[in-house]
C-alpha positions as CSV (number, residue, x, y, z in Angstrom):
1,M,15.3,47.4,21.4
2,A,15.6,49.0,18.3
3,I,14.7,46.8,15.0
4,T,17.6,47.2,13.1
5,P,17.5,47.4,8.5
6,F,19.6,43.9,9.3
7,V,16.6,42.1,11.4
8,I,14.1,43.4,9.5
9,F,15.7,41.4,6.8
10,L,16.1,38.2,8.4
11,I,12.6,37.8,9.9
12,P,11.0,37.0,6.3
13,I,13.8,35.1,4.8
14,A,14.4,32.7,7.7
15,G,10.3,32.4,7.4
16,M,11.3,31.1,3.7
17,L,13.9,28.9,4.7
18,M,11.3,27.2,7.9
19,V,8.9,26.5,4.6
20,L,12.0,25.5,2.3
21,G,13.0,22.7,5.7
22,I,9.5,21.9,6.1
23,V,8.9,21.1,2.0
24,G,12.4,18.8,2.0
25,I,11.6,17.2,5.6
26,V,8.8,16.1,3.5
27,F,9.5,15.0,0.4
28,W,12.5,13.4,1.9
29,Y,10.2,11.4,3.9
30,K,8.0,10.4,0.8
31,A,11.2,9.4,-0.8
32,R,12.6,7.7,1.9
33,E,8.6,5.8,1.8
34,R,9.5,4.8,-1.8
35,E,12.2,3.2,-1.5
36,L,11.8,1.1,1.2
37,Q,8.7,0.1,-0.9
38,V,10.5,-0.7,-3.8
39,H,12.9,-2.8,-1.9
40,Q,10.0,-4.9,-0.3
41,D,8.9,-5.2,-3.7
42,M,11.8,-6.5,-5.2
43,R,12.3,-8.8,-2.5
44,I,8.9,-10.0,-3.1
45,R,9.8,-10.6,-6.4
46,E,12.5,-12.3,-5.3
47,M,11.1,-14.6,-3.1
48,E,9.1,-15.3,-6.1
49,H,11.5,-16.0,-8.6
50,Q,13.2,-19.0,-6.1
51,R,9.7,-20.5,-5.5
52,K,9.4,-20.7,-9.3
53,M,13.3,-21.7,-9.9
54,K,12.7,-24.9,-7.3
55,E,9.2,-25.4,-9.2
56,M,11.6,-25.8,-12.1
57,E,13.9,-28.4,-10.7
58,L,11.3,-31.0,-8.9
59,E,10.4,-30.7,-12.8
60,L,12.8,-31.3,-14.2
61,E,13.9,-33.6,-12.0
62,K,11.3,-35.6,-12.0
63,T,11.0,-35.5,-15.6
64,R,14.7,-37.3,-15.2
65,S,14.1,-39.9,-13.5
66,R,10.7,-41.0,-16.0
67,Q,13.3,-40.7,-18.5
68,S,16.5,-43.0,-16.3
69,A,13.4,-45.3,-15.0
70,D,11.4,-45.2,-19.2
71,K,15.4,-46.6,-20.0
72,V,15.3,-49.4,-17.2
73,V,12.6,-50.7,-18.2
């Protein structure tokens, strides 16, 4: 089998494409990991916010009940 100029040209290009493919996959994987980490952090912040809002609601209800108790007495 004779090596044609096309094959000689194709081998380096295939090697470069393989390297680009590997680098692309690695970058995609890292970006996906960062995206999942951001979503997890956002979920944690959301849960903390909900907890703080519930605490504030309880404080508000306590204050209202004290005020209503003071008005009655």
